LUMKEDO-544964 format. One record per residue (C-alpha): residue number from 1; residue in three letters; x negated, y negated, z. Coordinates in pm, 1 decimal, padded with zeros to 6 digits, always signed. Each point is the difference from the previous one (the first is absolute). Layout:
N
   num   residu          u          v          w
   NUM      ALA          X          Y          Z
...
END
This chain:
375
   num   residu          u          v          w
     1      MET   +00167.1   -02539.2   +00792.1
     2      SER   -00043.2   +00242.6   -00290.3
     3      SER   +00167.2   +00337.5   -00011.5
     4      GLY   -00343.4   +00158.4   +00024.6
     5      ASP   -00058.4   -00162.3   +00339.5
     6      ILE   +00337.4   +00069.8   +00153.4
     7      GLY   -00000.3   +00247.9   +00286.8
     8      VAL   -00366.7   +00091.4   -00027.4
     9      GLY   -00202.8   -00033.7   +00315.2
    10      PRO   -00332.3   +00124.1   +00136.6
    11      GLY   -00020.5   +00375.4   -00025.8
    12      ASP   +00338.9   +00014.2   -00171.0
    13      SER   -00099.4   +00229.7   -00282.9
    14      SER   +00353.3   +00119.6   -00073.6
    15      PHE   +00117.8   -00331.0   -00137.2
    16      ALA   -00340.1   -00083.4   -00145.1
    17      GLU   +00028.4   +00317.1   -00206.7
    18      ALA   +00345.0   -00112.2   -00111.9
    19      GLY   -00177.6   -00260.0   -00212.1
    20      PRO   +00085.4   -00352.7   -00106.6
    21      GLU   +00310.9   +00121.1   -00185.1
    22      LEU   +00188.9   +00055.8   +00327.3
    23      ILE   +00316.1   -00213.1   +00003.3
    24      GLN   +00096.7   -00138.9   +00338.0
    25      LEU   +00248.8   -00263.4   +00116.1
    26      LEU   -00007.3   +00061.0   +00376.1
    27      THR   -00328.9   +00059.4   +00178.8
    28      PRO   -00040.3   +00249.5   +00284.7
    29      GLU   -00001.0   -00301.0   +00235.8
    30      GLY   +00343.5   -00105.0   -00123.1
    31      GLU   -00105.9   -00295.7   -00216.6
    32      ARG   +00169.1   -00071.0   -00333.6
    33      VAL   -00224.8   -00033.6   -00302.8
    34      GLU   +00085.5   -00061.7   -00363.8
    35      HIS   -00075.9   +00195.2   -00313.3
    36      PRO   +00019.2   -00160.2   -00345.7
    37      ASP   +00184.7   +00290.5   -00159.4
    38      TYR   +00219.5   +00118.7   +00285.6
    39      SER   +00184.1   -00277.5   +00177.6
    40      ILE   +00306.0   +00075.8   +00207.1
    41      GLU   +00274.2   -00211.4   +00151.9
    42      ILE   +00146.7   +00155.2   +00312.4
    43      SER   +00224.4   -00148.8   +00266.1
    44      PRO   -00041.6   +00032.0   +00378.4
    45      GLU   +00314.5   +00215.4   +00004.6
    46      GLU   -00150.2   +00237.3   -00254.8
    47      LEU   -00325.3   +00015.2   +00194.0
    48      ARG   +00184.6   +00096.2   +00314.6
    49      ALA   +00193.1   +00265.8   -00193.7
    50      ILE   -00325.2   +00139.8   -00137.9
    51      TYR   -00148.2   +00017.0   +00349.0
    52      ARG   +00312.6   +00179.7   +00121.0
    53      ASP   -00033.4   +00260.0   -00276.3
    54      LEU   -00368.5   +00052.5   +00074.5
    55      ALA   +00058.1   +00043.7   +00373.4
    56      LEU   +00301.0   +00230.4   -00031.0
    57      VAL   -00165.0   +00222.3   -00259.8
    58      ARG   -00303.0   +00042.9   +00224.6
    59      ARG   +00228.9   +00097.1   +00286.7
    60      ILE   +00173.1   +00257.0   -00219.7
    61      ASP   -00339.2   +00146.6   -00084.7
    62      VAL   -00120.7   +00007.7   +00361.4
    63      GLU   +00325.0   +00164.1   +00111.9
    64      ALA   -00011.1   +00263.6   -00272.9
    65      THR   -00361.0   +00085.1   +00085.7
    66      ALA   +00098.6   +00044.9   +00365.6
    67      LEU   +00293.1   +00221.4   -00099.7
    68      GLN   -00232.0   +00223.2   -00200.1
    69      ARG   -00236.7   +00030.0   +00296.0
    70      GLN   +00297.9   +00104.4   +00211.7
    71      GLY   +00086.7   +00278.4   -00245.4
    72      GLU   +00305.7   -00169.9   -00148.7
    73      LEU   -00147.7   -00042.7   -00350.7
    74      GLY   -00199.6   +00249.3   -00201.2
    75      ILE   -00237.4   -00270.3   -00126.1
    76      TRP   -00012.7   -00376.6   -00050.5
    77      ALA   -00193.5   -00214.4   -00248.9
    78      SER   -00086.2   -00323.9   +00176.6
    79      LEU   -00013.4   -00342.0   -00167.5
    80      LEU   -00181.6   -00165.0   +00292.4
    81      GLY   -00206.8   -00287.4   -00140.2
    82      GLN   +00171.1   +00000.4   -00338.5
    83      GLU   +00312.3   -00192.7   +00100.4
    84      GLY   -00111.5   -00317.4   -00179.7
    85      ALA   -00043.3   +00179.3   -00331.8
    86      GLN   +00335.6   +00172.6   +00024.9
    87      ILE   +00214.3   -00286.7   +00125.1
    88      GLY   -00161.1   -00238.8   -00248.9
    89      ALA   +00074.0   +00237.0   -00288.2
    90      GLY   +00347.9   +00075.7   +00132.0
    91      TRP   +00087.4   -00368.6   +00017.4
    92      ALA   -00106.7   -00043.0   -00365.1
    93      LEU   +00256.0   +00253.2   -00124.5
    94      GLU   +00324.6   -00129.7   -00149.3
    95      ALA   +00338.1   +00173.5   -00014.1
    96      ASP   -00053.0   +00166.2   -00340.4
    97      ASP   -00353.8   +00120.9   +00076.6
    98      MET   -00064.9   +00362.8   +00089.6
    99      ALA   -00269.3   +00107.3   +00247.7
   100      PHE   -00176.6   +00335.2   -00020.8
   101      PRO   -00172.4   +00084.0   +00332.5
   102      THR   -00240.7   +00263.7   +00117.2
   103      TYR   +00069.4   +00127.6   +00352.9
   104      ARG   -00130.8   -00298.1   +00197.1
   105      GLU   +00203.2   -00296.7   -00129.1
   106      HIS   +00217.9   -00040.8   +00308.1
   107      GLY   -00039.1   -00377.4   -00018.1
   108      VAL   +00124.2   -00018.5   -00358.4
   109      ALA   +00288.2   +00229.2   +00097.2
   110      TRP   +00090.5   -00243.7   +00279.2
   111      CYS   +00006.0   -00287.4   -00251.9
   112      ARG   +00234.3   +00206.7   -00219.1
   113      LYS   +00240.0   +00051.3   +00293.1
   114      VAL   -00076.3   +00369.6   +00046.6
   115      ASP   +00090.5   +00111.8   +00353.0
   116      PRO   -00316.2   +00115.8   +00184.0
   117      LEU   +00185.2   +00308.9   +00117.5
   118      ASP   +00054.5   +00100.4   -00362.8
   119      ILE   -00379.2   +00007.2   -00035.4
   120      ILE   -00061.7   +00171.6   +00332.6
   121      SER   +00245.6   +00275.8   -00088.0
   122      LEU   -00232.3   +00097.2   -00285.0
   123      PHE   -00298.2   +00034.7   +00233.7
   124      ARG   +00216.4   +00188.1   +00249.3
   125      GLY   +00085.4   +00251.9   -00269.5
   126      CYS   +00372.2   -00071.5   -00007.5
   127      ASP   +00015.0   -00098.3   -00368.5
   128      ASN   -00205.2   -00112.4   -00297.4
   129      GLY   +00082.2   -00365.6   +00052.0
   130      ALA   +00339.6   -00122.4   +00115.3
   131      TRP   +00027.2   -00332.7   -00180.3
   132      ASP   +00163.4   -00072.9   -00335.4
   133      PRO   -00277.1   -00105.0   -00241.3
   134      VAL   +00247.1   -00160.5   -00239.4
   135      ALA   +00175.4   -00209.8   +00263.3
   136      THR   -00326.8   -00110.6   +00161.6
   137      MET   -00210.1   -00016.2   -00321.0
   138      PHE   -00261.0   +00186.7   +00200.9
   139      ASN   -00087.1   +00345.1   -00129.5
   140      LEU   -00042.4   +00302.1   +00224.5
   141      TYR   -00343.9   +00060.7   +00150.8
   142      THR   -00250.3   +00186.0   -00218.3
   143      VAL   -00247.3   +00227.3   +00175.8
   144      VAL   -00167.7   +00124.0   -00320.7
   145      ILE   -00288.5   -00246.2   -00027.7
   146      GLY   +00047.4   -00243.6   -00288.1
   147      ALA   +00306.5   +00160.5   -00157.8
   148      GLN   +00215.6   -00303.4   +00082.7
   149      CYS   -00204.5   -00212.7   -00241.4
   150      LEU   +00123.7   +00210.5   -00291.3
   151      HIS   +00354.4   -00028.9   +00134.9
   152      ALA   -00036.8   -00377.6   +00025.9
   153      VAL   -00124.9   -00035.5   -00356.6
   154      GLY   +00274.1   +00224.0   -00134.5
   155      TYR   +00263.4   -00198.9   +00187.8
   156      ALA   -00152.8   -00326.0   -00122.6
   157      MET   +00007.4   +00119.1   -00360.6
   158      GLY   +00365.1   +00094.2   +00046.5
   159      MET   +00077.2   -00346.9   +00132.4
   160      GLN   -00189.1   -00145.8   -00295.7
   161      ARG   +00209.7   +00194.7   -00249.1
   162      ASP   +00326.1   -00069.5   +00179.9
   163      GLY   -00066.5   -00373.3   -00006.5
   164      GLY   -00019.9   -00026.8   +00377.7
   165      ASN   -00133.3   -00301.4   +00187.5
   166      GLY   -00198.6   +00181.0   +00268.1
   167      ALA   -00344.0   +00150.9   +00043.3
   168      THR   -00142.1   +00290.2   +00196.9
   169      LEU   -00257.0   -00013.6   +00278.5
   170      ALA   -00209.2   +00314.5   +00042.0
   171      PHE   -00182.6   +00050.9   +00329.6
   172      PHE   -00303.3   +00222.4   +00046.1
   173      GLY   -00320.5   +00019.6   +00199.8
   174      ASP   -00364.3   -00033.8   -00097.2
   175      GLY   -00043.9   +00376.5   -00006.0
   176      ALA   +00282.2   +00039.3   -00250.5
   177      THR   -00195.8   -00199.5   -00258.7
   178      SER   -00203.9   +00318.3   -00054.0
   179      GLN   +00310.9   +00194.9   -00099.4
   180      GLY   +00081.2   +00071.7   -00360.9
   181      ASP   +00364.8   -00098.2   +00044.1
   182      VAL   -00097.0   -00354.5   +00099.3
   183      ASN   -00238.2   -00050.6   -00291.0
   184      GLU   +00249.4   +00149.0   -00244.4
   185      SER   +00262.1   -00241.6   +00127.1
   186      PHE   -00242.0   -00288.2   -00065.8
   187      ILE   -00031.2   +00110.5   -00363.3
   188      TRP   +00374.3   +00024.2   -00058.4
   189      ALA   +00069.9   -00330.0   +00175.4
   190      SER   -00266.0   -00180.3   -00199.5
   191      VAL   +00091.3   +00139.4   -00341.8
   192      PHE   +00370.7   -00068.9   +00043.4
   193      ALA   -00041.3   -00326.0   +00197.6
   194      ALA   +00229.1   +00152.3   +00261.2
   195      PRO   +00140.5   -00233.5   +00266.4
   196      VAL   -00186.9   +00160.5   +00288.1
   197      VAL   -00237.9   -00123.8   +00268.9
   198      PHE   -00248.7   +00246.0   +00147.8
   199      PHE   -00054.5   -00080.0   +00368.1
   200      CYS   -00303.4   +00172.8   +00150.3
   201      GLN   -00040.8   -00024.1   +00376.5
   202      ASN   -00373.9   +00043.7   +00032.3
   203      ASN   -00017.3   +00090.4   +00369.1
   204      GLN   -00366.0   +00106.6   -00042.7
   205      TYR   +00052.8   +00374.8   +00045.6
   206      ALA   +00154.7   +00280.6   -00204.0
   207      ILE   +00063.4   +00201.0   +00316.2
   208      SER   -00366.5   +00030.8   +00106.8
   209      GLU   -00169.2   -00104.6   -00325.2
   210      PRO   -00121.7   -00364.3   +00007.5
   211      ILE   +00061.5   -00228.8   -00294.3
   212      GLU   -00369.8   -00014.9   -00096.7
   213      LYS   +00019.5   +00371.8   -00081.6
   214      GLN   +00307.1   -00048.6   -00217.1
   215      SER   -00100.1   -00271.4   -00245.1
   216      ARG   -00314.2   -00166.6   -00139.1
   217      ILE   +00188.8   -00326.3   -00058.2
   218      PRO   +00275.2   -00188.1   +00186.2
   219      LEU   +00327.1   +00178.1   -00068.5
   220      PHE   +00181.4   -00299.2   -00149.4
   221      GLN   -00262.0   -00020.7   -00275.9
   222      ARG   +00110.9   +00336.9   -00134.1
   223      ALA   +00307.9   -00166.1   -00150.0
   224      ARG   -00220.6   -00171.4   -00258.1
   225      GLY   -00084.6   +00333.6   -00157.6
   226      PHE   +00368.4   +00071.1   -00053.0
   227      GLY   +00071.2   -00341.1   -00150.0
   228      PHE   +00187.9   -00185.2   +00270.9
   229      PRO   -00098.2   -00240.9   +00279.0
   230      GLY   -00110.1   +00096.8   +00347.7
   231      VAL   -00018.5   -00214.2   +00311.7
   232      ARG   -00132.4   +00051.2   +00352.7
   233      VAL   +00188.0   -00159.2   +00290.0
   234      ASP   -00061.1   -00008.1   +00373.0
   235      GLY   +00242.3   +00274.2   +00097.1
   236      ASN   +00014.5   -00126.4   +00358.8
   237      ASP   +00125.4   -00339.1   -00120.3
   238      VAL   +00375.8   +00034.2   -00044.9
   239      LEU   +00031.5   -00336.3   -00175.1
   240      ALA   -00268.8   +00076.4   -00256.9
   241      VAL   +00149.5   +00343.3   -00066.4
   242      LEU   +00343.0   -00157.5   -00047.1
   243      ALA   -00135.4   -00261.3   -00242.9
   244      VAL   -00206.9   +00247.1   -00203.5
   245      THR   +00271.5   +00266.2   -00019.4
   246      ARG   +00269.5   -00252.6   -00085.9
   247      LYS   -00209.1   -00134.5   -00288.6
   248      ALA   -00076.7   +00350.5   -00129.1
   249      LEU   +00366.0   +00103.3   +00013.6
   250      ASP   +00102.3   -00318.6   -00180.0
   251      ALA   -00250.8   +00081.3   -00274.4
   252      ALA   +00135.1   +00354.6   -00029.9
   253      ARG   +00360.0   -00118.8   -00024.6
   254      THR   -00084.5   -00247.7   -00277.4
   255      GLY   -00163.1   +00255.1   -00228.3
   256      GLN   -00363.9   -00060.8   +00092.0
   257      GLY   -00060.8   +00360.9   +00099.4
   258      PRO   -00156.6   +00158.2   +00308.5
   259      THR   -00231.7   -00135.9   +00267.1
   260      PHE   -00222.4   +00188.4   +00242.7
   261      ILE   -00003.6   -00146.0   +00353.6
   262      GLU   -00263.0   +00121.6   +00244.3
   263      ALA   +00109.9   -00096.0   +00351.7
   264      TYR   -00326.5   +00012.3   +00193.8
   265      THR   +00102.8   +00116.5   +00347.4
   266      TYR   -00084.9   +00255.2   +00268.7
   267      ARG   +00172.8   +00300.4   +00150.7
   268      MET   -00037.7   -00064.2   +00373.4
   269      GLY   +00160.7   +00329.6   +00091.6
   270      ALA   -00051.1   +00356.1   -00116.9
   271      HIS   +00083.0   +00112.2   -00353.2
   272      THR   +00282.5   +00197.3   +00158.4
   273      THR   +00053.6   +00126.9   +00351.8
   274      SER   -00185.3   +00317.0   -00107.2
   275      ASP   -00318.2   -00200.2   -00060.6
   276      ASP   -00281.3   -00101.1   +00236.7
   277      PRO   -00164.8   -00315.2   -00146.2
   278      SER   -00266.7   -00004.0   +00271.5
   279      ARG   -00170.1   +00283.3   -00187.5
   280      TYR   -00081.2   -00211.5   -00305.7
   281      ARG   -00004.3   -00369.3   +00094.9
   282      LEU   -00155.8   -00215.7   +00268.4
   283      ALA   +00202.3   -00167.5   +00273.9
   284      SER   -00186.4   -00325.1   -00072.5
   285      GLU   +00141.9   -00002.4   -00352.0
   286      MET   +00356.2   +00008.4   +00127.0
   287      GLU   -00076.1   -00267.5   +00260.7
   288      ALA   -00123.4   -00230.2   -00277.4
   289      TRP   +00318.0   +00051.8   -00198.0
   290      LYS   +00217.8   -00067.4   +00303.6
   291      LEU   -00117.3   -00360.6   -00023.6
   292      LYS   +00175.4   -00015.6   -00338.2
   293      ASP   +00330.9   +00134.2   +00134.8
   294      PRO   +00281.4   -00100.6   -00239.8
   295      ILE   +00249.9   -00071.0   +00277.8
   296      GLU   -00226.1   -00200.2   +00225.5
   297      ARG   -00098.5   -00240.2   -00276.7
   298      VAL   +00367.2   -00080.9   -00075.2
   299      ARG   +00065.0   -00043.8   +00370.9
   300      ALA   -00297.4   -00236.9   +00024.2
   301      TYR   +00124.1   -00199.3   -00299.4
   302      LEU   +00350.0   -00029.5   +00144.1
   303      ILE   -00137.1   -00127.3   +00331.1
   304      ARG   -00256.3   -00228.1   -00164.8
   305      SER   +00268.0   -00154.3   -00221.2
   306      GLY   +00257.8   -00035.8   +00276.3
   307      TYR   +00244.6   +00221.7   -00191.4
   308      ALA   +00059.2   +00243.3   +00288.0
   309      ASP   -00008.4   -00013.0   +00377.8
   310      ALA   -00016.7   +00248.6   +00287.4
   311      ASP   +00375.5   +00055.8   -00008.5
   312      PHE   -00016.4   +00106.1   -00364.7
   313      PHE   -00271.5   +00258.7   +00064.5
   314      ALA   +00180.6   +00125.8   +00312.6
   315      GLY   +00312.2   +00046.0   -00211.5
   316      ILE   -00189.4   +00205.7   -00257.0
   317      ASP   -00147.7   +00216.1   +00276.6
   318      ALA   +00347.0   +00061.0   +00141.7
   319      GLU   +00133.8   +00091.5   -00343.8
   320      ALA   -00291.4   +00239.1   -00047.1
   321      ASP   +00082.1   +00168.8   +00331.6
   322      GLU   +00361.3   +00047.2   -00108.4
   323      LEU   -00108.7   +00141.5   -00334.5
   324      ALA   -00242.3   +00240.0   +00169.4
   325      ALA   +00272.9   +00124.9   +00232.5
   326      ARG   +00233.7   +00060.0   -00296.3
   327      ILE   -00271.9   +00190.9   -00181.5
   328      ARG   -00077.9   +00220.2   +00300.4
   329      GLN   +00363.7   +00082.3   +00064.8
   330      GLY   +00083.0   +00048.9   -00366.5
   331      THR   -00294.5   +00232.0   -00054.4
   332      VAL   +00067.5   +00240.5   +00284.4
   333      GLU   +00372.1   +00008.9   -00085.0
   334      MET   -00052.5   +00093.4   -00365.7
   335      PRO   +00178.4   +00327.2   -00074.8
   336      ASP   -00200.3   +00286.0   -00143.0
   337      PRO   +00063.8   +00045.7   -00371.6
   338      ASP   +00191.5   +00294.3   -00140.4
   339      PRO   -00270.5   +00233.5   -00137.0
   340      ASP   +00203.1   +00050.1   -00318.5
   341      SER   -00018.0   -00374.4   -00070.5
   342      MET   -00355.1   +00034.8   -00135.1
   343      PHE   +00151.9   +00117.7   -00327.4
   344      ALA   +00224.6   -00304.3   -00041.3
   345      ASN   -00107.1   -00299.8   -00211.5
   346      VAL   -00302.5   +00175.5   -00147.5
   347      TYR   +00133.2   -00056.6   -00351.6
   348      ALA   +00279.3   -00217.7   -00134.8
   349      GLU   +00170.6   +00326.7   -00101.6
   350      GLN   -00055.4   +00327.1   +00182.0
   351      THR   -00198.6   +00253.3   -00204.9
   352      PRO   +00082.4   +00372.9   -00009.9
   353      TYR   -00338.8   +00084.3   +00150.2
   354      LEU   +00051.3   -00240.1   +00290.4
   355      THR   +00351.1   +00138.1   +00057.0
   356      GLU   -00151.3   +00348.6   +00021.1
   357      GLN   -00264.6   -00121.6   +00245.2
   358      ALA   +00261.9   -00168.0   +00218.5
   359      ALA   +00210.9   +00314.8   +00012.3
   360      GLY   -00301.7   +00212.9   +00090.8
   361      PHE   -00102.5   -00239.6   +00274.5
   362      ALA   +00353.6   -00012.3   +00142.3
   363      GLU   +00007.4   +00379.5   +00018.4
   364      TYR   -00344.2   +00009.3   +00162.0
   365      HIS   +00092.5   -00269.3   +00253.6
   366      ALA   +00326.5   +00176.6   +00088.3
   367      SER   -00190.2   +00323.0   +00071.1
   368      PHE   -00150.1   -00156.3   +00314.2
   369      ALA   +00344.7   -00062.6   +00146.8
   370      THR   +00101.8   +00358.1   -00084.9
   371      ALA   -00312.1   +00135.3   +00171.4
   372      GLU   +00068.7   -00205.4   +00313.5
   373      GLN   +00359.2   +00127.3   +00016.9
   374      GLU   -00111.4   +00361.0   -00036.2
   375      ALA   -00260.7   -00048.7   +00272.5
END
């Protein structure tokens, strides 16, 4: 079976549009296929661990969405449908590699041992991100679209000059490819052969704007104009994503420069909990993509291969329930932040202007308590 035939069925225009370049190692039906350039050796134990990560990350996402609907979070950016792309990329990272996320890479955060509650606290408004980016090698979330690509290239160039052994992995969405920051980062990475991999999760929509209104050519082909290779992978195939990302990171670490990876996937949920996707896409489109679910195809492969039984899946479900309960309890018990804390950690060293702002805010905030006492 050629890569151009894989996953394409009658009326399946989404994968047909992906073209013959689409790299796939695990079909939506859970069948293993080979690719001449991207082979991967993976044990049954590793497959079960990958399935566990996929299932638990989806449960984190479902729980956080429910918490937002209950008024416990200000907003939530769902990764529903993109678990394969994120867990595959996360598994490819090595200890010295640094990841630069947007605001949706909860699966990569999980692979980097970031506590889900440290992410949820950001969306609850308790802090700006509670994890240590140095200890986890996972940078803080970036809400400014595309800015993290510049950060990733700068970090990669620093590693290059320090003689480090790692690479950086920059995550962004299809919509971000229209941003100047992203294209500028491509130029710098190419010219300096920076050890960086650009990982685009093409989930088909930049909020409500479909991909056909964003680019005249497949996104991965843009890399050619900047002088480095691009590749398109089935983003719902965790094994293919792992193989492709691992190879790209290896190339970056060995001085071969950047690679652009387009993980062709689909956002099954809303852009954020403030969005209503029913206003700009058809229900039939989502139903077609559900047949390519990244978790179900790994489950099917595990069953088909005899690598997992009912007890294994029941155990994962039980673990997911325990994790969900910890997330619910931990979220509602989070203490409100001290209002003055917004001025901490803005700069490495406090500036006179920020000190003046903090003092003015403290005086203003204290005036409310004085007014209440006088009343």
